[in-house]
C-alpha positions as CSV (number, residue, x, y, z in Angstrom):
1,X,22.9,-20.7,-20.6
2,X,23.5,-17.0,-20.9
3,X,24.3,-15.0,-17.7
4,X,23.5,-11.4,-17.4
5,X,26.3,-9.4,-15.8
6,X,25.3,-7.9,-12.5
7,X,25.2,-4.1,-12.3
8,X,26.0,-3.7,-8.6
9,X,25.1,0.0,-8.6
10,X,21.6,-0.8,-9.9
11,X,21.3,-3.6,-7.3
12,X,22.1,-1.2,-4.4
13,X,19.7,1.4,-5.8
14,X,17.0,-1.3,-5.9
15,X,17.7,-2.2,-2.3
16,X,17.5,1.4,-1.3
17,X,14.1,1.7,-3.1
18,X,12.8,-1.4,-1.2
19,X,13.9,0.2,2.1
20,X,12.3,3.5,1.2
21,X,9.0,1.8,0.3
22,X,9.2,-0.1,3.6
23,X,9.8,3.1,5.6
24,X,7.0,5.0,3.9
25,X,4.5,2.3,5.0
26,X,5.6,2.1,8.6
27,X,3.7,5.1,10.0
28,X,0.4,3.8,8.6
29,X,1.1,0.3,9.8
30,X,1.9,1.6,13.3
31,X,-1.2,3.7,13.3
32,X,-3.4,0.7,12.3
33,X,-1.7,-1.5,14.9
34,X,-2.3,1.1,17.7
35,X,-6.0,1.2,16.7
36,X,-6.1,-2.6,17.2
37,X,-6.7,-3.5,13.6
38,X,-5.6,-6.9,12.5
39,X,-3.7,-5.6,9.6
40,X,-0.9,-3.2,10.6
41,X,2.8,-2.9,11.2
42,X,3.7,-6.0,9.2
43,X,1.3,-6.0,6.4
44,X,1.6,-2.4,5.1
45,X,5.4,-2.5,4.8
46,X,5.3,-5.9,3.1
47,X,2.7,-4.7,0.6
48,X,4.7,-1.6,-0.3
49,X,8.0,-3.4,-0.4
50,X,6.5,-6.4,-2.4
51,X,5.0,-4.0,-4.9
52,X,8.2,-2.1,-5.3
53,X,10.1,-5.4,-5.8
54,X,7.8,-6.7,-8.5
55,X,7.9,-3.5,-10.4
56,X,11.7,-3.4,-10.1
57,X,11.9,-7.0,-11.4
58,X,9.8,-5.9,-14.5
59,X,12.0,-2.8,-15.2
60,X,14.3,-2.7,-18.2
61,X,15.4,-4.7,-20.1
62,X,11.7,-5.7,-20.2
63,X,9.3,-3.9,-22.5
64,X,6.7,-1.3,-21.4
65,X,4.0,-4.0,-22.1
66,X,5.7,-6.3,-19.6
67,X,5.9,-3.6,-17.0
68,X,2.2,-2.7,-17.6
69,X,1.2,-6.4,-17.1
70,X,3.1,-6.6,-13.8
71,X,1.4,-3.4,-12.5
72,X,-2.0,-4.7,-13.6
73,X,-1.4,-8.0,-11.8
74,X,-0.3,-6.0,-8.7
75,X,-3.5,-4.0,-8.7
76,X,-5.6,-7.1,-8.9
77,X,-3.6,-9.1,-6.4
78,X,-3.5,-6.4,-3.8
79,X,-7.2,-5.9,-4.3
80,X,-7.6,-9.6,-3.3
81,X,-5.4,-9.1,-0.2
82,X,-7.4,-5.9,0.7
83,X,-10.7,-7.8,0.2
84,X,-9.6,-10.1,3.0
85,X,-9.5,-7.1,5.4
86,X,-13.2,-6.4,4.8
87,X,-15.6,-8.0,7.3
88,X,-19.3,-7.9,7.0
89,X,-21.7,-8.4,10.0
90,X,-25.4,-8.3,9.9
91,X,-25.5,-4.5,10.5
92,X,-22.1,-3.2,9.5
93,X,-19.2,-3.5,7.1
94,X,-15.7,-3.0,8.6
95,X,-12.3,-2.8,7.1
96,X,-12.9,-0.9,3.9
97,X,-10.5,1.9,4.9
98,X,-7.9,-0.7,5.7
99,X,-8.5,-2.4,2.3
100,X,-8.2,0.9,0.5
101,X,-5.0,1.7,2.4
102,X,-3.5,-1.6,1.4
103,X,-4.3,-0.9,-2.2
104,X,-2.8,2.6,-1.9
105,X,0.4,1.2,-0.5
106,X,0.7,-1.0,-3.6
107,X,0.8,2.2,-5.5
108,X,3.3,3.6,-3.1
109,X,5.7,0.7,-3.7
110,X,5.2,0.9,-7.4
111,X,5.8,4.6,-7.4
112,X,9.1,4.2,-5.5
113,X,10.2,1.5,-8.1
114,X,9.5,3.9,-10.9
115,X,11.5,6.7,-9.3
116,X,8.3,8.7,-8.5
117,X,9.4,9.5,-5.0
118,X,7.2,12.6,-4.5
119,X,4.1,10.7,-5.6
120,X,5.0,7.9,-3.2
121,X,5.5,10.3,-0.3
122,X,2.3,12.2,-1.1
123,X,0.2,9.0,-1.3
124,X,1.6,7.8,2.0
125,X,1.0,11.1,3.7
126,X,-2.5,11.5,2.4
127,X,-3.3,7.9,3.4
128,X,-2.1,8.6,6.9
129,X,-4.1,11.8,7.0
130,X,-7.2,10.0,5.8
131,X,-6.9,7.3,8.5
132,X,-5.7,9.4,11.4
133,X,-7.1,12.9,11.0
134,X,-10.4,12.1,9.3
135,X,-11.3,9.4,11.9
136,X,-12.8,11.9,14.4
137,X,-15.0,13.3,11.6
138,X,-16.1,9.8,10.7
139,X,-17.0,9.1,14.3
140,X,-19.1,12.3,14.5
141,X,-20.9,11.4,11.3
142,X,-21.6,7.9,12.6
143,X,-22.8,9.2,15.9
144,X,-25.2,11.6,14.2
145,X,-26.6,8.8,12.1
146,X,-27.1,6.5,15.1
147,X,-28.9,9.4,17.0
148,X,-31.2,9.9,14.0
149,X,-32.0,6.2,13.8
150,X,-33.3,6.2,17.3
């Protein structure tokens, strides 16, 4: 059995990346939790951190093909998790923004693992903006639609 020598500098850098992915996801998780969504402060950091971890595990010495397959699997797997957040009633569908946010935070974690910190930060900030700042607009649009239906 061959053992690979441990590069402790790389290990600590990996741990820092996991922490950064976790921290980027916390504001959205807290926002969702405050709005009484079932998916929030635990799920978003776990998705970002898990995505980061899988991409880190597929980093060199593995080939670009192997890294690509890991990211493809993440996209599909996170889509499955996000699908669980979508609830359909007779009249409405709820949870699509939460599902899209979960998917986005998979990309945040993968971006951190690939040293694409600015992309990760921008994705996290825009996600927070879309959920928090655009919510009043959505409510106005929904209210207009309900008024027109009556």
